[in-house]
MARVEXZA-258148 format. One record per residue: residue in three letters; x, y, z of N, C-alpha, C in turn. Coordinates in steps of 0.05 Angstrom, whole numbers, padded with zeros to 5 digits, always signed. Layout:
alaXYZXYZXYZ
...
This chain:
met+01696-00423-00012+01706-00425+00015+01715-00398+00024
pro+01706-00388+00047+01713-00361+00056+01743-00358+00060
arg+01754-00337+00048+01782-00330+00052+01787-00312+00075
glu+01766-00298+00083+01768-00279+00106+01751-00289+00129
lys+01763-00294+00152+01748-00305+00174+01727-00284+00183
trp+01703-00293+00185+01681-00275+00192+01676-00275+00222
leu+01681-00297+00236+01677-00298+00265+01703-00289+00279
val+01705-00263+00283+01729-00252+00294+01733-00260+00323
asp+01758-00260+00332+01764-00266+00360+01753-00244+00378
pro+01743-00251+00402+01733-00230+00420+01752-00208+00425
ala+01778-00214+00425+01798-00193+00430+01799-00172+00408
glu+01788-00179+00384+01788-00160+00362+01763-00142+00361
leu+01744-00146+00379+01720-00129+00379+01727-00101+00386
asp+01713-00081+00374+01718-00053+00380+01703-00046+00406
glu+01707-00021+00414+01696-00013+00440+01665-00014+00440
phe+01652-00008+00418+01623-00009+00417+01613-00038+00418
gln+01627-00055+00403+01620-00084+00403+01625-00096+00430
arg+01647-00089+00443+01652-00099+00470+01631-00090+00490
gly+01623-00065+00487+01603-00054+00505+01577-00069+00503
ile+01569-00077+00478+01544-00092+00475+01547-00120+00485
arg+01571-00132+00480+01575-00159+00490+01574-00161+00520
glu+01583-00139+00534+01584-00139+00563+01557-00134+00576
leu+01536-00128+00560+01510-00125+00572+01501-00150+00586
ser+01486-00148+00608+01477-00171+00622+01459-00188+00604
ile+01461-00214+00606+01444-00232+00591+01415-00231+00601
glu+01411-00219+00624+01384-00217+00635+01369-00192+00624
asp+01384-00175+00610+01372-00150+00600+01365-00153+00570
ser+01346-00137+00561+01336-00138+00534+01342-00112+00520
tyr+01351-00114+00495+01358-00090+00479+01352-00096+00450
ile+01353-00075+00433+01355-00078+00404+01380-00065+00395
val+01397-00079+00380+01422-00069+00370+01420-00063+00341
lys+01426-00039+00333+01425-00032+00304+01453-00025+00294
gly+01458-00032+00269+01484-00027+00257+01484-00032+00228
cys+01501-00019+00213+01501-00021+00184+01512-00049+00176
ala+01510-00054+00150+01521-00080+00139+01550-00082+00147
gly+01558-00106+00156+01586-00111+00163+01594-00100+00190
ser+01576-00092+00207+01583-00081+00233+01586-00102+00255
gly+01580-00127+00249+01585-00148+00268+01560-00157+00284
lys+01536-00151+00274+01512-00158+00289+01509-00188+00293
thr+01513-00204+00271+01510-00233+00274+01531-00245+00292
ile+01555-00234+00291+01577-00243+00308+01570-00239+00337
leu+01560-00215+00343+01552-00209+00371+01528-00226+00380
ala+01510-00232+00361+01487-00249+00368+01497-00277+00376
leu+01517-00287+00361+01528-00314+00367+01543-00313+00394
tyr+01558-00292+00399+01573-00290+00424+01553-00288+00448
arg+01531-00274+00444+01511-00273+00466+01500-00301+00471
ala+01494-00316+00449+01484-00343+00452+01504-00360+00468
asn+01529-00357+00461+01550-00373+00474+01553-00365+00503
asp+01552-00339+00509+01554-00330+00537+01531-00341+00554
ile+01507-00342+00542+01484-00353+00556+01489-00383+00562
arg+01500-00397+00542+01506-00425+00545+01527-00430+00567
ile+01548-00414+00566+01570-00418+00586+01560-00412+00614
glu+01545-00390+00617+01535-00383+00644+01517-00404+00655
ala+01499-00415+00638+01481-00436+00648+01496-00461+00657
ile+01516-00469+00641+01532-00493+00648+01547-00488+00674
ala+01557-00464+00678+01572-00457+00702+01554-00460+00727
lys+01528-00455+00723+01509-00457+00746+01497-00485+00748
gly+01506-00503+00731+01495-00530+00731+01467-00532+00719
glu+01460-00512+00702+01434-00512+00690+01436-00520+00660
thr+01413-00527+00649+01412-00533+00621+01407-00507+00606
pro+01424-00499+00587+01420-00474+00572+01393-00474+00559
ser+01378-00451+00562+01352-00448+00550+01351-00423+00534
phe+01358-00426+00508+01358-00403+00491+01354-00412+00462
thr+01345-00394+00445+01342-00399+00417+01351-00374+00402
met+01367-00378+00381+01374-00356+00363+01360-00360+00337
val+01346-00340+00328+01330-00342+00303+01343-00323+00282
val+01351-00334+00260+01361-00318+00237+01339-00318+00216
tyr+01340-00299+00198+01318-00296+00179+01318-00316+00157
thr+01341-00323+00146+01341-00341+00123+01356-00367+00128
lys+01348-00387+00113+01361-00413+00114+01390-00412+00105
ala+01396-00394+00086+01423-00391+00076+01441-00380+00099
leu+01431-00361+00114+01448-00350+00136+01452-00371+00157
gln+01432-00387+00163+01436-00409+00182+01458-00427+00174
ser+01459-00434+00148+01480-00451+00137+01507-00437+00138
phe+01507-00412+00131+01532-00396+00130+01546-00396+00157
ile+01531-00392+00179+01543-00389+00205+01548-00416+00219
arg+01543-00437+00205+01546-00464+00218+01574-00468+00229
ser+01594-00459+00214+01622-00462+00224+01626-00447+00250
gly+01614-00424+00252+01617-00409+00277+01602-00422+00300
ile+01580-00434+00294+01565-00449+00314+01581-00472+00325
arg+01594-00487+00307+01611-00509+00315+01634-00499+00331
glu+01647-00477+00323+01671-00467+00336+01664-00459+00365
leu+01641-00448+00369+01634-00438+00396+01621-00460+00413
gly+01614-00482+00401+01602-00504+00416+01572-00501+00421
ile+01559-00485+00405+01530-00481+00407+01516-00504+00392
gly+01496-00514+00404+01481-00536+00391+01467-00526+00366
pro+01470-00541+00344+01458-00532+00318+01428-00528+00319
arg+01414-00542+00336+01385-00539+00338+01377-00514+00353
gln+01397-00500+00365+01391-00476+00380+01394-00451+00363
val+01402-00455+00338+01403-00433+00318+01386-00441+00295
ile+01363-00428+00292+01343-00436+00271+01338-00413+00253
tyr+01325-00419+00230+01316-00398+00213+01286-00394+00216
ser+01276-00372+00205+01249-00362+00212+01227-00383+00209
asp+01228-00400+00188+01207-00419+00184+01207-00442+00204
gln+01228-00445+00219+01230-00466+00239+01220-00457+00266
trp+01214-00432+00269+01205-00422+00295+01178-00434+00302
asp+01177-00446+00326+01152-00459+00335+01136-00444+00356
gly+01147-00422+00366+01133-00406+00385+01135-00415+00414
asn+01150-00436+00419+01153-00446+00446+01169-00427+00464
gln+01161-00426+00489+01175-00408+00507+01203-00417+00513
val+01221-00398+00517+01249-00404+00523+01259-00381+00540
asp+01280-00386+00556+01290-00365+00574+01299-00341+00559
his+01316-00346+00539+01329-00324+00524+01324-00327+00494
leu+01316-00305+00481+01313-00305+00452+01332-00285+00440
ile+01344-00293+00418+01363-00276+00403+01353-00275+00374
ile+01347-00251+00364+01335-00249+00337+01354-00233+00319
asp+01363-00245+00297+01380-00231+00278+01363-00222+00254
glu+01371-00200+00242+01356-00188+00219+01327-00182+00228
ala+01325-00169+00251+01298-00164+00263+01280-00147+00245
gln+01292-00130+00229+01277-00111+00212+01261-00125+00190
asp+01266-00151+00186+01252-00165+00164+01230-00184+00174
phe+01226-00185+00200+01204-00201+00211+01179-00184+00212
lys+01156-00197+00210+01130-00183+00211+01125-00174+00240
lys+01108-00154+00243+01101-00144+00269+01090-00166+00287
glu+01074-00184+00276+01063-00205+00293+01085-00225+00301
asp+01106-00228+00284+01129-00245+00291+01143-00233+00315
ile+01148-00207+00314+01162-00193+00336+01146-00196+00362
asp+01120-00192+00360+01103-00195+00384+01105-00224+00394
gly+01105-00243+00376+01107-00271+00384+01133-00278+00397
phe+01155-00267+00387+01181-00271+00400+01181-00260+00428
asn+01170-00236+00431+01170-00223+00457+01153-00238+00477
ala+01131-00250+00468+01114-00265+00485+01127-00291+00493
ala+01144-00302+00477+01156-00328+00482+01181-00327+00500
arg+01193-00304+00502+01217-00302+00519+01209-00301+00548
ile+01223-00315+00565+01217-00316+00593+01234-00295+00608
arg+01260-00293+00601+01278-00275+00615+01288-00252+00599
ser+01296-00257+00574+01307-00234+00558+01303-00239+00529
ile+01303-00217+00514+01303-00218+00485+01323-00197+00475
met+01339-00205+00455+01359-00188+00444+01355-00188+00414
leu+01351-00165+00401+01346-00164+00373+01368-00148+00359
tyr+01375-00156+00335+01396-00143+00319+01385-00136+00292
gly+01390-00112+00282+01379-00105+00256+01390-00080+00244
asp+01381-00074+00220+01390-00050+00205+01367-00042+00186
ser+01354-00020+00192+01332-00012+00175+01340-00006+00147
gln+01365+00001+00142+01375+00006+00115+01374-00019+00098
gln+01375-00043+00111+01375-00068+00096+01348-00082+00097
gln+01327-00067+00103+01300-00078+00104+01291-00086+00076
ile+01284-00111+00072+01277-00120+00045+01247-00121+00040
tyr+01231-00115+00060+01202-00115+00056+01191-00089+00067
asn+01173-00077+00052+01163-00050+00059+01143-00050+00082
asp+01131-00073+00088+01110-00074+00109+01121-00082+00136
arg+01147-00080+00140+01159-00088+00166+01167-00064+00182
leu+01173-00069+00207+01180-00048+00226+01210-00041+00224
ser+01216-00015+00227+01244-00007+00230+01254-00015+00257
thr+01280-00013+00261+01291-00019+00287+01281+00000+00308
glu+01277+00025+00300+01266+00045+00318+01237+00038+00326
glu+01221+00029+00307+01194+00022+00313+01192-00003+00331
ile+01211-00022+00326+01212-00046+00343+01219-00038+00372
ala+01238-00021+00375+01246-00012+00402+01222+00001+00416
lys+01207+00017+00402+01184+00031+00414+01162+00010+00420
gln+01157-00008+00402+01137-00028+00406+01142-00046+00431
leu+01167-00053+00435+01174-00071+00457+01184-00056+00481
gly+01187-00030+00479+01197-00015+00502+01226-00020+00508
leu+01242-00023+00487+01270-00030+00491+01288-00006+00485
val+01311-00006+00498+01332+00014+00493+01348+00005+00468
glu+01354+00024+00451+01371+00017+00427+01400+00021+00433
lys+01416+00003+00423+01445+00006+00423+01454+00006+00394
glu+01477+00019+00389+01485+00022+00361+01514+00015+00356
leu+01519+00002+00333+01546-00003+00324+01553+00017+00302
phe+01578+00027+00302+01584+00050+00285+01604+00044+00263
lys+01616+00020+00262+01636+00015+00242+01629-00009+00225
asn+01638-00008+00200+01633-00029+00180+01660-00042+00175
tyr+01663-00068+00182+01688-00082+00178+01689-00099+00153
arg+01667-00102+00139+01666-00118+00115+01672-00102+00090
leu+01656-00081+00086+01654-00068+00060+01677-00048+00056
pro+01692-00050+00034+01713-00030+00028+01700-00003+00021
lys+01713+00018+00028+01703+00045+00022+01697+00049-00007
leu+01713+00037-00025+01710+00041-00053+01684+00029-00063
ile+01674+00008-00050+01648-00004-00057+01626+00010-00042
ala+01631+00018-00017+01610+00032-00002+01603+00058-00015
ser+01622+00072-00027+01617+00097-00041+01597+00094-00063
phe+01597+00071-00076+01578+00065-00098+01551+00056-00085
ala+01552+00037-00067+01527+00026-00055+01511+00047-00041
ala+01524+00067-00029+01509+00087-00013+01489+00102-00029
his+01492+00103-00056+01473+00117-00073+01445+00103-00074
leu+01444+00078-00066+01419+00063-00066+01406+00062-00038
gly+01422+00068-00018+01411+00067+00009+01407+00095+00020
asn+01397+00096+00045+01393+00122+00058+01414+00129+00078
asp+01434+00111+00081+01456+00116+00100+01478+00131+00085
lys+01477+00157+00085+01497+00173+00070+01524+00172+00084
asp+01526+00162+00108+01551+00160+00122+01564+00132+00119
leu+01553+00116+00102+01562+00088+00099+01592+00087+00094
glu+01602+00103+00075+01630+00103+00068+01648+00110+00092
lys+01639+00130+00107+01654+00139+00131+01656+00117+00152
lys+01636+00100+00153+01636+00079+00174+01654+00056+00167
cys+01663+00054+00141+01679+00031+00133+01708+00034+00142
val+01719+00013+00152+01746+00013+00162+01766+00008+00139
lys+01759-00009+00120+01777-00016+00098+01773+00003+00074
thr+01795+00011+00062+01794+00027+00037+01788+00010+00013
gly+01802-00013+00011+01799-00030-00012+01818-00022-00034
thr+01820-00039-00054+01838-00034-00077+01823-00032-00103
asn+01798-00041-00104+01783-00041-00130+01756-00027-00127
lys+01751-00009-00146+01724+00002-00148+01706-00020-00160
pro+01680-00016-00157+01661-00035-00170+01667-00034-00201
arg+01665-00057-00213+01669-00058-00243+01642-00061-00256
leu+01636-00042-00274+01611-00042-00288+01616-00046-00318
lys+01605-00069-00329+01612-00076-00357+01586-00082-00372
lys+01586-00074-00398+01563-00079-00416+01571-00100-00436
phe+01551-00118-00442+01555-00140-00461+01533-00140-00482
asn+01536-00156-00502+01517-00157-00524+01493-00176-00518
ser+01496-00193-00498+01474-00211-00491+01477-00220-00462
trp+01455-00231-00451+01457-00241-00424+01475-00266-00422
gln+01476-00281-00444+01494-00304-00444+01523-00296-00442
glu+01530-00274-00456+01558-00263-00454+01564-00254-00425
glu+01544-00243-00411+01548-00236-00383+01556-00260-00367
leu+01541-00282-00370+01546-00306-00354+01573-00318-00362
asn+01580-00318-00387+01606-00328-00396+01629-00312-00384
tyr+01625-00286-00383+01645-00268-00371+01650-00274-00342
ile+01627-00279-00327+01629-00284-00299+01646-00309-00294
ile+01640-00331-00308+01655-00356-00304+01684-00352-00313
gly+01688-00337-00334+01716-00331-00343+01732-00317-00321
glu+01720-00297-00308+01734-00282-00287+01740-00300-00263
ile+01720-00316-00256+01724-00334-00233+01747-00353-00238
arg+01749-00364-00262+01770-00383-00268+01797-00370-00272
thr+01797-00347-00286+01822-00333-00292+01835-00323-00267
arg+01819-00311-00249+01829-00299-00225+01829-00318-00201
asn+01820-00343-00205+01820-00363-00184+01804-00354-00160
tyr+01781-00343-00165+01764-00335-00142+01751-00360-00130
thr+01752-00362-00104+01741-00386-00090+01720-00379-00069
asp+01714-00354-00066+01694-00345-00047+01676-00325-00062
val+01656-00337-00077+01641-00321-00097+01611-00325-00094
ala+01596-00304-00098+01567-00307-00100+01558-00292-00125
ile+01538-00304-00139+01525-00291-00162+01496-00285-00153
leu+01489-00260-00152+01463-00252-00140+01444-00242-00161
leu+01419-00251-00158+01398-00245-00178+01373-00236-00164
pro+01356-00221-00178+01331-00211-00165+01309-00233-00162
phe+01308-00252-00181+01285-00271-00181+01295-00300-00177
asn+01278-00317-00166+01284-00345-00165+01278-00358-00192
asp+01253-00354-00202+01245-00366-00227+01233-00344-00245
val+01221-00352-00267+01211-00333-00286+01189-00316-00272
pro+01192-00290-00270+01173-00273-00256+01147-00269-00272
ala+01127-00259-00259+01102-00253-00272+01104-00229-00290
ala+01085-00226-00308+01084-00202-00326+01084-00177-00308
pro+01096-00155-00317+01109-00151-00344+01138-00159-00345
tyr+01148-00173-00325+01177-00179-00323+01184-00207-00333
asn+01164-00221-00344+01169-00249-00351+01185-00253-00377
asn+01193-00231-00390+01210-00234-00413+01239-00229-00405
phe+01244-00226-00379+01271-00221-00370+01285-00248-00364
his+01312-00247-00367+01327-00271-00361+01341-00268-00334
arg+01329-00253-00316+01342-00246-00291+01333-00264-00268
asn+01336-00289-00271+01327-00308-00250+01345-00332-00248
ile+01344-00345-00225+01362-00368-00220+01355-00391-00239
gln+01330-00394-00245+01322-00416-00262+01336-00415-00289
thr+01336-00391-00301+01350-00388-00327+01380-00391-00325
val+01391-00380-00304+01420-00382-00300+01429-00411-00296
lys+01414-00426-00280+01420-00454-00275+01418-00470-00301
glu+01397-00465-00317+01394-00480-00342+01417-00474-00361
tyr+01425-00449-00362+01447-00441-00380+01473-00454-00371
tyr+01480-00451-00346+01506-00462-00337+01506-00492-00338
asp+01483-00505-00333+01482-00534-00336+01487-00542-00365
ser+01477-00526-00384+01480-00532-00412+01509-00531-00422
ile+01526-00515-00409+01554-00512-00417+01572-00526-00397
gly+01561-00542-00379+01577-00559-00362+01591-00545-00339
val+01579-00523-00329+01591-00508-00307+01577-00516-00281
ser+01592-00525-00261+01581-00533-00236+01581-00509-00216
leu+01557-00504-00205+01553-00483-00185+01535-00494-00163
glu+01532-00479-00141+01514-00486-00120+01491-00466-00119
tyr+01467-00475-00114+01444-00457-00116+01426-00457-00091
lys+01416-00434-00085+01393-00431-00067+01370-00423-00085
phe+01351-00442-00089+01331-00438-00110+01304-00446-00098
asn+01287-00425-00093+01261-00430-00079+01266-00445-00054
glu+01254-00469-00051+01258-00485-00026+01281-00504-00028
thr+01295-00505-00051+01318-00522-00054+01344-00507-00048
met+01360-00518-00031+01386-00506-00025+01408-00526-00023
asp+01428-00524-00041+01451-00542-00040+01476-00526-00034
leu+01474-00504-00019+01497-00487-00013+01515-00500+00008
asn+01540-00503+00002+01560-00513+00021+01581-00491+00024
phe+01580-00477+00047+01598-00454+00050+01627-00462+00056
asp+01632-00488+00057+01660-00498+00060+01672-00505+00033
ser+01656-00504+00012+01666-00511-00015+01675-00485-00030
glu+01689-00489-00052+01699-00467-00068+01682-00461-00092
leu+01660-00476-00095+01642-00470-00118+01627-00444-00114
pro+01623-00429-00135+01607-00404-00133+01579-00410-00124
lys+01567-00392-00108+01541-00395-00097+01522-00376-00113
val+01499-00386-00121+01479-00371-00135+01454-00369-00119
met+01444-00344-00114+01420-00340-00098+01409-00313-00104
thr+01385-00307-00093+01373-00281-00097+01385-00261-00078
tyr+01380-00235-00084+01388-00214-00066+01378-00219-00038
his+01352-00228-00036+01339-00232-00010+01354-00254+00006
ser+01362-00275-00008+01375-00297+00006+01404-00290+00015
ser+01415-00269+00004+01443-00262+00012+01445-00246+00038
lys+01422-00240+00050+01422-00224+00074+01440-00237+00096
gly+01457-00220+00107+01474-00230+00129+01500-00244+00120
leu+01502-00250+00094+01525-00265+00084+01547-00246+00074
gln+01571-00257+00070+01593-00242+00059+01609-00260+00041
phe+01621-00248+00020+01638-00263+00001+01660-00245-00008
glu+01682-00257-00016+01704-00241-00026+01696-00226-00052
thr+01681-00240-00069+01674-00229-00095+01644-00233-00100
ile+01631-00211-00108+01603-00212-00114+01599-00204-00144
phe+01584-00221-00158+01576-00214-00185+01545-00209-00185
ile+01537-00186-00196+01509-00180-00200+01504-00176-00229
pro+01495-00196-00243+01490-00193-00272+01462-00181-00277
phe+01456-00175-00302+01430-00167-00310+01421-00140-00297
cys+01440-00121-00295+01434-00096-00283+01421-00077-00303
asp+01402-00088-00318+01387-00072-00337+01357-00074-00331
phe+01351-00084-00307+01323-00086-00300+01312-00058-00294
pro+01286-00054-00296+01275-00026-00293+01279-00015-00266
gly+01284+00011-00265+01286+00025-00239+01265+00046-00238
his+01250+00050-00260+01230+00072-00260+01202+00061-00252
asp+01198+00035-00254+01172+00024-00247+01168+00025-00217
arg+01145+00037-00209+01141+00042-00180+01141+00016-00164
trp+01128-00004-00175+01127-00030-00160+01155-00041-00158
phe+01170-00040-00179+01197-00052-00179+01215-00036-00160
val+01213-00010-00160+01230+00006-00142+01224-00001-00113
ser+01198-00003-00106+01190-00008-00078+01198-00036-00069
lys+01199-00055-00088+01205-00083-00081+01234-00090-00083
tyr+01249-00077-00100+01277-00087-00105+01299-00067-00100
arg+01293-00042-00094+01315-00023-00088+01331-00032-00063
asn+01317-00037-00041+01331-00045-00016+01345-00072-00019
pro+01331-00092-00031+01346-00118-00035+01371-00115-00052
leu+01370-00097-00072+01394-00092-00088+01416-00079-00071
tyr+01408-00061-00054+01427-00049-00035+01440-00070-00018
val+01424-00089-00008+01435-00111+00008+01456-00126-00009
ala+01449-00132-00034+01467-00147-00051+01493-00132-00056
leu+01492-00106-00059+01516-00090-00064+01534-00089-00039
thr+01524-00095-00016+01540-00093+00009+01549-00120+00020
arg+01549-00141+00003+01558-00167+00012+01588-00172+00008
ser+01601-00156-00008+01629-00162-00015+01649-00150+00005
tyr+01670-00165+00010+01692-00153+00026+01717-00148+00009
arg+01714-00151-00018+01737-00144-00035+01729-00135-00064
asn+01714-00151-00078+01709-00145-00106+01679-00145-00112
leu+01670-00126-00129+01642-00124-00138+01641-00120-00168
tyr+01627-00139-00182+01624-00137-00211+01594-00133-00217
leu+01589-00114-00235+01561-00109-00244+01561-00110-00274
thr+01542-00126-00285+01541-00128-00314+01513-00124-00325
tyr+01511-00116-00350+01485-00113-00363+01489-00116-00393
ser+01466-00120-00407+01468-00124-00436+01447-00109-00452
glu+01431-00094-00438+01410-00078-00451+01414-00049-00444
arg+01396-00038-00429+01398-00010-00420+01402-00010-00390
leu+01423+00004-00381+01430+00004-00353+01407+00013-00336
thr+01403-00001-00314+01381+00005-00296+01383+00034-00286
pro+01360+00048-00283+01360+00075-00272+01370+00076-00243
phe+01371+00053-00230+01381+00053-00203+01410+00063-00202
phe+01425+00058-00224+01454+00065-00225+01460+00091-00240
arg+01440+00101-00254+01446+00123-00273+01455+00149-00260
gly+01447+00153-00235+01455+00178-00221+01482+00176-00207
ile+01495+00153-00209+01520+00149-00194+01543+00160-00211
pro+01559+00178-00201+01581+00189-00216+01600+00168-00227
pro+01609+00171-00252+01627+00151-00264+01653+00147-00248
thr+01660+00166-00232+01685+00164-00216+01682+00142-00194
lys+01657+00133-00189+01652+00114-00168+01656+00085-00177
tyr+01661+00080-00203+01664+00053-00214+01683+00053-00237
glu+01691+00029-00244+01709+00025-00268+01693+00014-00291
């Protein structure tokens, strides 16, 4: 259960966020901002402003907000209810049917394919508003926010502050991303550096995670992994997947919630830890993030191209605590990070 309210009150928006919210709903833009800068919040407020304006004119609101993942759709459900937005007006990518609508709002725009972006633009009747961050792009064949702006002929607006990530964690995460100013953008200093611990086996890693959750009474937790199930060779001897984690925790009687391939039993109002891939964590935030099995290869060209950015996304989900564990040889992704950046 979230301990930190993510849908901030409009009065708490900063000057850049207010400026974007005050843009006419008839105009189209692309808004870029780092992790934790409030893009999803602004997307929801735009949806709500469209709804309120239509009702005031005696019209039926005609808008759709598209988020990239099913997990994010579930995560923001409380905000949708709070604002009075119809749940069917906020969908995830696989639910998009291409039907025309007055206003389209696209979150995590950098992860949609070029043809998806073209389809969204063709379907909007009056306006399209896109929100994204090229630093969090999880697929290499997608457009950056700058390329999307050029493709659609849109003006870019930018958010400059990170309200989620503590500086102590951003200082570590920045080594995997290209945003070298990430730490400077963070508003919170934080109290804990990322904790990096080595164990004798992957089972010990998982036991440690549950022990920390219980001992410290963590109730807003995610455990993030690179794979859903056993990956193809040469990585199929790794235990770094949700399938293995679920089987292990089931065997010792530990109850968790999982986003596993097409199955999702995540309830963001519950206090049970959530287990999902780096990819599925996009747009989400938790008090405490555990990333086990940080001994996967970082030298393999395919692995670097496919998992460096998703790992960066995973590292930037926490608003308080970040735990990293491994039991073999520490991933090269982390080896260049100064020891002063973690405990």
